[in-house]
N, C-alpha and C positions, 0 to 999 in steps of 0.2 A: 790493668796493669796491675805487676805481679807481688802478688800480698799475701805474705804468710804467718801473718798477724794473729798471735792466739794460738799458733801451731805448734805443736810440740815431736821435733826431730833426735833422734837417736840415728849416730853416722857413728859407723866402725870403718876400723883401718886406717887412720891417722897416722904414720910412723915418724914423719917429719916435713917441712916445709915443700918439697920437690909433690906429694904426695896429692893423688887426684882425690881419695879424699878431704883432704885438708880446702880444695878450692871448692868442693861444694860444702863444706862448711861454713865457707866463708860467703858464699852466696844465699844458703837459706839463712843465717845472722840479717845479711843485708834486705833480708824480704822478710824480717820481723819474727821468724821464727824462735822459740825455746828450746835451746840445742842441749842432747844429752852426747855425750863424746865418752868411747871406749878404749882401751889402751892395752896393747898385749901385755901383763903384767911379764918382769922377770926377777930371778932372785938377787939382785943389787942395788935391782929400783932405776935404773936408767931410766928406761922407757919410760916407766912413771912422768918423771920429771921433764924430761924433753918434752913431750907430751903434753903436760902439765901448762911449760912456761909458754906453748906453740898457741892454744884453744883460751890462752887468758882472755884475750883479748875482744873474743867472744862470746866470757862472760858464759858459759854453759852451767847449766841449774843441774845438770846430772856430769859425773865423772868417774870411769866405774871401771875397774879391770873384765877384761874378758879374752880368753882362750875357750874359742869357740870348739876345742876337742875335750872339755872338762863339762858335763854337763851337766853339775853340779852348779858352777861359773854361769854357763848359760842363766840356769834357773834361780839364782841370785840375783842378776842382770834383771831382768826381767818383774821380780816382786822390787829391787829397788826403781825400777820405771812407775809400776803400781802405787807405791808408796810414797812417790816425788809428784807422780803427775794425775794420776789414776786413770789416765789414758792413753794413749800414743794418736799420731796422724799418720807420721813417717819414718818409715826404715832405711837407711843407707846401707847396700851390704859392699866395701870396696876392699876383698880380703881374699886371697890368692896365697899360695905355698907352693912351693916345687923344691925338689936338693936342686940344686944346683948339677949338680951329677948328671941328671936328670935332665938338662936342657941343655946341651952340648950332644954331641957325636949321634952314634946310630939310636934312631928311637926304638927297633928292635932290644936293644941290651936296657931299658926300662927295669928297674927291679922292682918286687912284687911289692916290696914294702914301700916305695917310691910311688910307686900307683898309685896305692893306697891312701898315701900322704896328699900327696898330689886332689886325691878326688875328694877326700873330706872337709879338706881346709877350703877348698878352692868353690867346692861346686857343693855338698852334702850343707854346709851353713849353711846357706839360703835359704835351704828346706828347717832345720834348726829354727834360727833367726825367726822368720816367718810364723811358723808353729807357735812361740814364743810369743811371736806382736801380737795375732789375730785377734784371741782373746782382750785384747786390750784396744783392740781398733775400732772401738764400740760406735764409734761417728763415721767410718769407714776409715780409707789412708792409702799411701799411695810407698808402694815400698820398690825401688829402686837398686842395680846392679852393675857392676863393670864385665863387660866381656872384650874382646878382641876379635878381629880379624881370622885370627889364630884360630878360632873355634869351626870356622868351616871351611878355611882353604890350607893349604899347606904351606907353611912359614916353616924356614930353615931355623931351628934348634929349638923352635914352641917347644917341638917334643910332646911330652906329657901336658902340659899345659895346653893345648890345643885337646883334647879330649877331656881335659877337667872342663874347657869352654864351653865345647859343645855339650857338656852333660846340665851345664849351669842354662845356657840358653833354653833346653829342654825344661830344667825347671822352672824356668819364668810361664813357661805356658800351660804345662801343669798347675804352677800355685794359681798364676790366673784363672784359667779354667772353675779351678773350688774354692776361688775365693771371691768371685766376681758378685753372687750373691748376697755377699756382704758389704758390698761399694768397696772393698780394697780392688786398690789395682797394683798390677806387676809388671813392670818393664826394665829394659835393659839399655844401657848403653855403649856401644862397641864403639870404645875412643882408639884415636891413632897412637903410634908409638909417639911415648913422652920417655925422658927419662927420669926413674923413678926408682927409691929403692929396689922394689918389688923386679922391677924391668932390670936393670944391673946384671940379675943373674942370668939372663940371656947371654946368650954368646952371640955379639955380634950385632947387639943392640942397635948403636951409634951407628951401622951399616944400615940395617932396618930402617933408622930416621933419614938419613940421606936420601935412602934411597925414595922414601916418599915424598921429599921434598922435590923432588926432579921428577914425580908420575902425578903428583896428586894435581885436580885440573885448579886448586887455590896457588899451589906454588909454594907447600910452605907442612909441614903439621901441625898440630893442634895445639892450643895452650891449656893448661889447668883451669881460669877461666873462663874456657868457652865449655868444658866439659862440666863448671861445675853449674852454669849457667843452663844448660839444657836439663841438667838434673833438679835445679832447682824449679823447670817447667813441668818436668815431669811428676814433681812433689805439690805443684799447685790446684787450682782448678782450672785454670788454662789449657788443663789436657785430659779434663773429666771425661772425655772418652776415648782415651788411649791408653790400653792393657794388654797386656801379652806381646809387646811390640820390640824390637830389637832395633832403636835406634842410630844409625853412622854418626858419627860428629869425628871426618878423620880426613879431613878437606878435600872430599869425595875421591878417596884412594879409593873406598871397593870398587868405585863403578868400571874402573879402568880394567881393559883387557892386556893393555903393553903399554 
């Protein structure tokens, strides 16, 4: 039985009730984990209120602002984690961003700044978060991130985000190699397309979803709940021998040639 009672889990990337991170947080809570939730702060505090109201039923013991491009805020996050929990068992990385203009049209037209932004937020953030979590994972731990098929195959309009996901997937492997000696496992979930705030920026996202529904062996795309259950599995002792892997949760779409 999947049981995370007594485990502490820091979840990043919840933006609204469509976020895959929200589906993961719900499953971790259902399994008994003590949750910490981060949100992206904004000048008017709208995101803080939206996320706080959403996660209230999960009773998180930590609720923290976190902009992964702010090194000072990153350090403050882990200081707060250490003060509240003393250790961390689970880190969930659900962060990705690219400028909307870089998610349509010709990939070769990607701006230097757009390329750097996508790689910084979507890929480097896993490295920096893992580095912050590592000294607090004193009893071992599990780090889980989200990726997509566009990191290994060309997907129309995914463009620079595909490059970011490719980098993210290699981050998983290098981090798993480094952290295995500390009994810290690092894995990624390659989820099928789901309509979220982040995916809505990708040109033709609805066409992508309909295509998966037509081609995937299960005849549908996946749900937040299904991705959340896989994440909970990867965060639990049931997956104690799995690290450095990318698990596809996409109704089997990735196996199809035509």
